[in-house]
C-alpha positions as CSV (number, residue, x, y, z in Angstrom):
1,M,18.9,-37.3,-50.2
2,R,21.1,-39.9,-48.4
3,H,19.1,-42.8,-47.0
4,N,20.0,-43.6,-43.4
5,P,20.8,-47.4,-43.2
6,F,19.9,-47.4,-39.4
7,R,16.3,-46.2,-40.1
8,A,15.8,-48.7,-42.9
9,A,17.2,-51.5,-40.8
10,G,15.3,-50.4,-37.8
11,R,12.0,-50.4,-39.6
12,S,12.7,-53.8,-41.1
13,F,13.8,-55.2,-37.8
14,Q,10.8,-53.9,-36.0
15,R,8.4,-55.2,-38.7
16,N,10.1,-58.7,-38.6
17,A,9.9,-58.7,-34.8
18,S,6.2,-58.5,-34.9
19,N,6.0,-61.3,-37.4
20,L,8.4,-63.4,-35.3
21,E,6.3,-62.9,-32.3
22,M,3.2,-64.4,-34.0
23,L,5.3,-67.3,-35.4
24,V,6.7,-68.2,-31.9
25,A,3.2,-68.4,-30.6
26,F,2.0,-70.8,-33.2
27,L,5.0,-73.2,-33.4
28,P,4.3,-76.7,-31.9
29,N,6.4,-78.1,-29.0
30,G,9.1,-80.6,-29.8
31,D,12.9,-81.0,-29.9
32,F,13.6,-79.4,-33.2
33,T,10.8,-76.8,-32.9
34,G,12.0,-76.0,-29.4
35,I,15.5,-75.1,-30.7
36,L,13.9,-73.1,-33.5
37,C,11.5,-71.4,-31.1
38,G,14.4,-70.4,-28.8
39,A,16.4,-68.9,-31.7
40,L,13.4,-67.0,-32.9
41,T,12.6,-65.7,-29.4
42,F,16.3,-64.6,-29.0
43,V,16.1,-62.7,-32.3
44,F,12.7,-61.3,-31.4
45,C,13.9,-59.9,-28.0
46,A,16.9,-58.4,-29.7
47,A,14.7,-56.6,-32.2
48,K,12.4,-55.3,-29.5
49,R,15.4,-54.0,-27.5
50,L,16.8,-52.2,-30.6
51,D,13.4,-50.5,-31.2
52,E,13.0,-49.7,-27.4
53,V,16.3,-47.8,-27.3
54,R,15.6,-46.1,-30.6
55,N,12.1,-44.9,-29.3
56,K,13.6,-43.7,-26.0
57,I,16.1,-41.5,-28.0
58,L,13.4,-40.1,-30.3
59,N,11.1,-39.4,-27.4
60,C,13.9,-37.6,-25.6
61,L,14.7,-35.5,-28.6
62,D,11.0,-34.7,-29.1
63,S,10.8,-33.4,-25.5
64,L,13.9,-31.1,-25.7
65,P,12.1,-28.0,-27.2
66,D,9.6,-28.0,-24.3
67,I,12.4,-28.4,-21.8
68,V,14.4,-25.5,-23.3
69,E,11.3,-23.3,-23.5
70,E,10.4,-24.0,-19.9
71,T,14.0,-23.3,-18.8
72,E,14.0,-19.9,-20.7
73,E,10.8,-18.9,-18.9
74,Y,12.1,-19.8,-15.5
75,V,15.4,-18.0,-16.1
76,E,13.5,-14.9,-17.1
77,I,11.4,-15.0,-14.0
78,Y,14.3,-15.6,-11.6
79,D,17.0,-13.7,-13.6
80,D,18.4,-12.2,-10.3
81,D,19.2,-15.6,-8.8
82,P,22.7,-16.9,-9.9
83,R,21.8,-20.4,-8.8
84,V,19.1,-20.6,-11.4
85,W,21.5,-19.4,-14.1
86,K,24.1,-22.0,-13.0
87,A,21.5,-24.8,-13.0
88,A,20.3,-23.6,-16.5
89,E,23.9,-23.7,-17.8
90,D,24.5,-27.2,-16.5
91,L,21.2,-28.3,-18.1
92,Y,22.1,-26.8,-21.5
93,L,25.6,-28.4,-21.4
94,G,24.0,-31.7,-20.5
95,I,21.5,-31.4,-23.4
96,L,24.3,-30.6,-25.8
97,D,26.4,-33.6,-24.6
98,G,23.3,-35.8,-24.6
99,V,22.3,-34.8,-28.1
100,E,25.8,-35.4,-29.4
101,S,25.9,-38.9,-27.8
102,M,22.4,-39.8,-29.2
103,L,23.3,-38.6,-32.7
104,Q,26.5,-40.6,-32.6
105,W,24.5,-43.7,-31.5
106,I,22.0,-43.2,-34.3
107,D,24.8,-42.7,-36.9
108,K,26.5,-46.0,-36.3
109,S,26.1,-48.5,-39.1
110,A,23.1,-50.7,-39.0
111,L,25.2,-53.9,-39.4
112,E,27.3,-53.0,-36.3
113,R,24.2,-52.3,-34.3
114,A,22.4,-55.5,-35.4
115,F,25.4,-57.6,-34.3
116,K,25.7,-56.0,-30.9
117,V,22.0,-56.2,-30.2
118,L,22.0,-59.9,-31.0
119,T,25.1,-60.7,-28.8
120,R,24.1,-58.3,-25.9
121,P,20.3,-57.8,-26.0
122,T,19.8,-56.9,-22.4
123,T,22.7,-54.5,-22.0
124,F,22.5,-53.0,-25.5
125,G,22.0,-49.2,-25.4
126,K,22.5,-49.0,-21.6
127,N,25.1,-46.2,-21.9
128,V,22.7,-44.2,-24.0
129,E,19.8,-44.7,-21.5
130,E,21.8,-44.3,-18.3
131,D,24.5,-41.7,-19.1
132,T,23.0,-39.7,-21.9
133,I,19.3,-39.6,-21.2
134,K,19.0,-40.1,-17.5
135,E,22.1,-38.4,-16.2
136,N,22.9,-35.6,-18.8
137,I,19.3,-34.6,-19.5
138,E,16.7,-36.0,-17.0
139,G,19.1,-35.6,-14.1
140,N,19.9,-32.0,-14.9
141,V,16.2,-31.2,-15.6
142,A,15.4,-32.5,-12.0
143,K,18.3,-30.4,-10.5
144,F,17.2,-27.3,-12.4
145,R,13.5,-27.7,-11.2
146,N,14.7,-28.1,-7.6
147,V,16.7,-24.9,-7.8
148,V,13.8,-23.1,-9.3
149,L,11.5,-24.3,-6.5
150,M,13.9,-23.1,-3.9
151,S,14.2,-19.7,-5.7
152,Q,10.4,-19.5,-5.8
153,H,10.2,-19.9,-2.1
154,K,12.9,-17.3,-1.7
155,H,11.0,-14.8,-3.8
156,I,7.8,-15.4,-1.9
157,N,9.6,-14.9,1.4
158,K,11.1,-11.7,0.1
159,S,7.6,-10.5,-0.9
160,L,6.2,-11.3,2.6
161,K,9.2,-9.6,4.2
162,A,8.6,-6.5,2.2
163,L,4.9,-6.6,3.1
164,K,5.8,-6.8,6.8
165,E,8.0,-3.8,6.5
166,Q,5.2,-1.9,4.7
167,L,2.8,-2.9,7.5
168,N,5.2,-1.7,10.2
169,S,5.5,1.6,8.5
170,Q,1.7,1.9,8.0
171,L,0.9,0.9,11.6
172,K,3.3,3.4,13.1
173,Y,0.9,6.0,11.9
174,A,-1.9,4.3,13.8
175,D,-0.1,5.1,17.1
176,W,-2.3,8.1,17.7
177,V,-3.9,6.0,20.5
178,R,-0.7,6.5,22.6
179,D,-0.7,10.3,22.0
180,N,-4.5,10.7,22.5
181,P,-5.7,8.2,25.1
182,K,-9.4,8.0,24.8
183,A,-11.8,8.1,27.7
184,E,-13.6,4.9,28.5
185,K,-16.8,4.6,26.4
186,L,-20.1,5.0,28.2
187,V,-22.3,2.2,27.0
188,A,-25.8,3.4,26.6
189,K,-28.8,1.2,27.1
190,A,-29.2,-0.8,23.8
191,F,-32.2,-2.7,22.4
192,I,-29.9,-5.6,21.5
193,T,-26.7,-7.1,22.9
194,L,-23.5,-7.8,20.8
195,D,-24.1,-11.6,21.1
196,E,-27.7,-11.1,19.9
197,L,-26.5,-9.1,16.9
198,R,-24.0,-11.8,16.0
199,S,-26.8,-14.3,16.1
200,S,-29.0,-12.1,13.9
201,I,-26.2,-11.9,11.3
202,G,-26.3,-15.7,11.3
203,I,-22.8,-16.7,10.2
204,D,-20.3,-18.6,12.2
205,P,-16.9,-16.7,11.9
206,K,-15.2,-20.0,11.8
207,V,-16.6,-20.5,8.2
208,N,-14.1,-17.8,7.1
209,Q,-11.1,-19.6,8.6
210,R,-12.2,-22.9,6.9
211,D,-12.6,-21.1,3.6
212,M,-9.1,-19.7,3.8
213,V,-7.5,-23.0,4.6
214,T,-9.4,-24.8,1.9
215,S,-8.7,-22.1,-0.7
216,M,-5.0,-22.1,-0.1
217,I,-4.8,-25.9,-0.3
218,D,-6.8,-25.9,-3.5
219,A,-4.8,-23.0,-5.1
220,Q,-1.5,-24.8,-4.5
221,K,-3.0,-28.0,-6.0
222,V,-4.5,-26.5,-9.2
223,C,-2.2,-23.5,-10.0
224,P,1.4,-23.9,-11.3
225,P,4.0,-22.5,-8.9
226,E,5.1,-19.8,-11.4
227,M,1.6,-18.4,-11.5
228,I,1.4,-18.2,-7.7
229,S,4.9,-16.7,-7.6
230,H,3.9,-14.0,-10.2
231,A,0.8,-13.2,-8.2
232,M,2.9,-12.7,-5.0
233,L,5.0,-10.2,-6.8
234,A,2.0,-7.8,-6.6
235,L,3.0,-7.3,-2.9
236,R,6.1,-5.5,-4.1
237,D,4.4,-3.4,-6.8
238,K,4.5,0.4,-6.3
239,K,0.7,0.8,-6.6
240,F,0.1,-1.9,-4.1
241,A,2.7,-0.4,-1.7
242,S,1.1,3.0,-2.0
243,W,-2.3,1.5,-1.2
244,L,-0.9,-0.3,1.8
245,Q,1.3,2.4,3.2
246,S,-0.9,5.4,2.7
247,N,-2.3,7.1,5.8
248,E,-5.7,7.4,4.1
249,S,-8.4,4.9,3.4
250,Q,-8.2,3.5,-0.1
251,I,-9.6,1.0,-2.6
252,L,-7.4,-1.2,-4.8
253,F,-8.8,-3.5,-7.5
254,I,-6.3,-6.1,-8.8
255,E,-7.2,-7.4,-12.3
256,G,-5.4,-10.7,-13.0
257,R,-6.1,-11.0,-16.8
258,M,-5.2,-14.7,-16.4
259,K,-6.4,-17.6,-18.5
260,L,-7.6,-20.1,-16.0
261,S,-9.6,-23.3,-15.8
262,S,-12.8,-23.4,-13.7
263,E,-10.9,-25.0,-10.8
264,Q,-8.2,-22.3,-11.0
265,E,-10.9,-19.5,-11.0
266,A,-12.3,-20.9,-7.8
267,A,-8.9,-20.8,-6.1
268,S,-6.7,-18.6,-8.2
269,P,-3.1,-17.3,-7.6
270,L,-4.7,-14.1,-6.4
271,T,-6.6,-16.1,-3.8
272,M,-3.2,-17.1,-2.4
273,L,-2.2,-13.4,-2.3
274,S,-5.5,-12.4,-0.5
275,C,-5.1,-15.1,2.1
276,A,-1.4,-14.4,2.7
277,L,-2.2,-10.7,3.2
278,A,-5.1,-11.4,5.6
279,Q,-3.0,-13.9,7.7
280,L,-0.1,-11.5,7.8
281,V,-1.9,-8.4,8.9
282,A,-3.8,-10.4,11.6
283,R,-0.4,-11.6,13.0
284,Q,1.3,-8.3,12.6
285,S,-0.7,-6.2,14.9
286,E,-3.8,-6.3,17.2
287,R,-4.9,-3.1,15.6
288,S,-5.4,-4.8,12.2
289,I,-8.8,-6.4,11.5
290,P,-8.9,-8.5,8.3
291,L,-12.4,-9.0,6.8
292,V,-12.1,-11.6,4.0
293,Y,-14.7,-13.1,1.6
294,L,-13.6,-15.7,-0.9
295,C,-16.1,-15.9,-3.7
296,G,-14.7,-19.1,-5.1
297,Q,-15.8,-21.0,-1.9
298,H,-19.4,-19.8,-2.3
299,N,-20.1,-20.1,-6.0
300,R,-22.7,-22.9,-5.9
301,P,-26.3,-21.8,-6.7
302,N,-27.7,-22.9,-3.3
303,D,-24.8,-21.7,-1.1
304,P,-26.3,-19.9,1.9
305,Y,-23.5,-17.4,1.9
306,S,-23.4,-16.5,-1.8
307,G,-24.1,-13.2,-3.5
308,A,-23.6,-9.6,-2.3
309,S,-25.7,-10.2,0.9
310,G,-23.5,-13.2,1.7
311,V,-20.4,-11.0,1.3
312,L,-21.8,-8.3,3.7
313,R,-23.0,-10.9,6.2
314,C,-19.5,-12.5,6.3
315,W,-17.7,-9.1,6.8
316,N,-20.2,-8.1,9.5
317,S,-19.8,-11.4,11.3
318,L,-16.0,-11.1,11.3
319,I,-15.9,-7.5,12.6
320,A,-18.6,-8.1,15.2
321,E,-16.5,-11.1,16.4
322,S,-13.5,-8.8,16.9
323,F,-15.3,-6.5,19.4
324,T,-16.1,-6.8,23.0
325,P,-19.4,-5.3,24.3
326,R,-17.7,-2.1,25.5
327,D,-16.1,-1.5,22.0
328,V,-19.3,-0.7,20.2
329,D,-22.4,1.3,20.9
330,L,-25.5,-0.5,19.7
331,S,-28.0,2.0,21.2
332,A,-29.0,3.3,17.8
333,I,-30.1,-0.1,16.6
334,N,-33.8,-0.9,16.8
335,L,-36.1,-3.8,16.0
336,S,-36.8,-2.6,12.5
337,F,-33.1,-2.5,11.8
338,I,-32.6,-6.0,13.2
339,D,-35.4,-7.3,11.1
340,G,-33.6,-6.0,8.0
341,V,-30.4,-7.7,9.1
342,R,-32.3,-11.0,9.5
343,A,-34.0,-10.6,6.2
344,Q,-30.5,-10.1,4.6
345,R,-31.4,-6.7,3.1
346,L,-28.3,-5.4,1.3
347,D,-28.9,-1.8,2.3
348,V,-29.3,-2.6,6.0
349,L,-26.2,-4.9,5.9
350,C,-24.2,-2.0,4.4
351,M,-25.4,0.3,7.1
352,L,-24.5,-2.2,9.8
353,L,-21.0,-2.6,8.3
354,R,-20.5,1.2,8.3
355,H,-21.7,1.4,11.9
356,L,-19.3,-1.4,13.0
357,V,-16.3,0.0,11.0
358,L,-16.8,3.4,12.6
359,A,-16.7,1.7,16.0
360,A,-13.2,0.2,15.2
361,T,-11.4,3.3,16.4
362,D,-7.6,3.1,16.5
363,K,-7.8,0.2,14.0
364,V,-6.9,-0.6,10.4
365,V,-9.7,-2.6,8.8
366,F,-8.7,-4.6,5.7
367,V,-11.8,-5.4,3.6
368,I,-10.9,-8.1,1.2
369,L,-13.1,-9.5,-1.6
370,D,-11.4,-12.2,-3.6
371,G,-12.6,-13.6,-6.9
372,A,-15.0,-10.9,-7.9
373,L,-15.6,-12.6,-11.3
374,W,-18.1,-15.0,-9.5
375,L,-20.3,-12.0,-8.7
376,E,-20.0,-10.4,-12.2
377,V,-22.9,-12.6,-13.4
378,N,-26.4,-11.5,-14.1
379,R,-28.0,-12.4,-10.8
380,H,-25.2,-10.9,-8.7
381,V,-23.7,-8.1,-10.7
382,Q,-26.1,-5.4,-9.5
383,G,-25.5,-6.3,-5.9
384,L,-21.7,-6.3,-6.5
385,G,-22.0,-2.8,-8.0
386,D,-23.9,-1.6,-4.9
387,V,-21.3,-3.1,-2.6
388,V,-18.4,-1.4,-4.5
389,L,-20.3,2.0,-4.5
390,F,-20.9,1.6,-0.7
391,L,-17.2,0.9,-0.1
392,S,-16.2,3.8,-2.3
393,N,-18.5,6.2,-0.4
394,L,-17.2,4.8,2.9
395,V,-13.6,5.4,2.0
396,T,-14.4,9.0,0.9
397,A,-16.3,9.7,4.1
398,L,-13.4,8.4,6.2
399,N,-10.9,10.6,4.4
400,Q,-13.1,13.7,4.7
401,R,-13.4,13.4,8.4
402,N,-11.1,11.9,11.0
403,Y,-13.1,9.0,12.5
404,G,-9.9,7.4,13.9
405,V,-10.1,4.4,11.7
406,I,-8.4,3.5,8.4
407,V,-10.1,1.2,5.8
408,K,-8.1,-0.6,3.1
409,V,-10.3,-2.2,0.5
410,L,-8.8,-4.9,-1.7
411,I,-10.9,-6.5,-4.5
412,T,-9.3,-9.2,-6.8
413,H,-10.5,-10.5,-10.1
414,P,-8.3,-13.3,-11.6
415,S,-9.6,-12.7,-15.2
416,T,-10.7,-9.5,-16.9
417,S,-13.4,-7.4,-15.3
418,N,-16.3,-6.1,-17.3
419,H,-17.4,-3.6,-14.7
420,A,-14.4,-2.4,-12.7
421,R,-13.7,0.7,-14.8
422,K,-17.4,1.7,-14.6
423,W,-17.3,1.6,-10.8
424,L,-13.7,2.8,-10.0
425,P,-11.2,5.3,-11.4
426,K,-8.3,3.9,-13.2
427,E,-5.8,4.8,-10.5
428,C,-7.5,2.3,-8.2
429,I,-6.9,-0.6,-10.7
430,L,-3.7,-2.7,-10.7
431,E,-3.3,-4.9,-13.8
432,M,-1.2,-8.0,-13.2
433,D,0.2,-7.5,-16.8
434,D,2.1,-4.5,-15.4
435,V,3.6,-6.4,-12.4
436,R,7.2,-7.4,-12.9
């Protein structure tokens, strides 16, 4: 095996530089020793400069496999964007040119290098640092990532545009209100007013809005852009489109199968999808009512809104807030029922949600539960199963009889659910592994 004189000289030079540094520190002051000290310092600085350039080259070479692997992944994700391909080509050509220049630099004779570093210690290796590493490689990496970021925003905007088109199609079906104008409801004498009912539920609807803002900020902080971009692709999936555009009430369970940290589980890429959907349907039509519960925002043991009862209370609070007193008949509600609401009994809260949903005639109600993994724990899993069963029965009842309201239930689980297939048929489950 041929010994590389550069590596041998480099090791020797570096080792001697450390020794020189100690000698310089211990030499006494004086005319002769001052001259000697200056010479030693000059040699020491030259040795450090040679080692510094060599380390930068080796570190750059070590980073190339990660850069290439990351580039390949992004090109695969955004294979339909020619700008990404062009940026990737420029990056690969820059890497090839850079590697060639660095190898040529390394292959120079040790004697030639030692002379240059002694005569030009501050500028030595500048062409390798500035042209080869910074411009050819680091510069092209930065350009490529900027192009990928723009492409990511473009893909998300496409997904949202497709979602708007799906909503327009679905909401056209809800125009039965124009063809069948309803008579003004006669409000019977009720035991409780709508405001009193809201007070009995005991949740400020503004909590939900704060949860959504916090979750979206957290998700963008802790989740890589490519994970969020992949989650948003679910909006264009056939199963999702069928769930959204169908003229029937339906349930869709999205299983992320993602490997996430605890911070990412609390605000996952699917949380971004849930919030984007809720915001979009709210803006798209006055006939859409989004009811959103974000489990990751209420995962602390002492959270007053945690668990299955917290989910139902939040949903009931949101739908009650969307009504005026003339929209809902509360005459069937009595004191015993209100006591059950105040006691946060799950069965009573389910009955209340059903009552309020049936009052939302001419509406499309989106019931969204994000981050179900937080409820798949021992103390909450039974309650979660009861909620899913209730929603399934509600969807079935609405499809069997025309109540004049459509309910779209969306449940997301960023990891792998242990119970979804026990509660729901497989046609209701969308696995993110199948989303392309």
